[in-house]
Steps between C-alpha positions, in 0.01 A plus 500: 500500500720324746855433445567134419648285785867444431680549173361477150206262496486493884810280532753547775792708395833323483681779690289445802628297799338150540305640793354782288427249214317286741280787644432619142417158388271427801303822424483412130356150597244665711409739210462196273283327761267808529477542124392128469253550789348810342460329163328193660275735699415689179413170315231429757313823417237457223573719191252724322479475123618849468801435717659210292778524243879488481555867584296464816690186599846687438378797716390271792830303477709816497299652796532181714879491422537872617297444811694183590829687449387793707373294784822289508718809485294666772563227755246249353320256721810366665571205265810650360637572847415153619678339198798736569510414868486126413786505239723770654729237677559348165682807382682576827260755622397527863 
């Protein structure tokens, strides 16, 4: 299981500098985007009668979250970095 991005609940830690908080938040946003993308993609796949139920939904939801967090922590698809580059001047980062 991957470590959550940020502090408890994935939030940026208060002790981080604004630049670190921005970077962490950008990657957290990428993870949220990927999680939503995976969920929407999964919703397009027809379900079998044997694969329905609350436990199955919880399993797939948890799996999608872990995969999204792992991808974002591993560099992602560049969305987090693009957000970071765009907003870095706002926190005084070059």
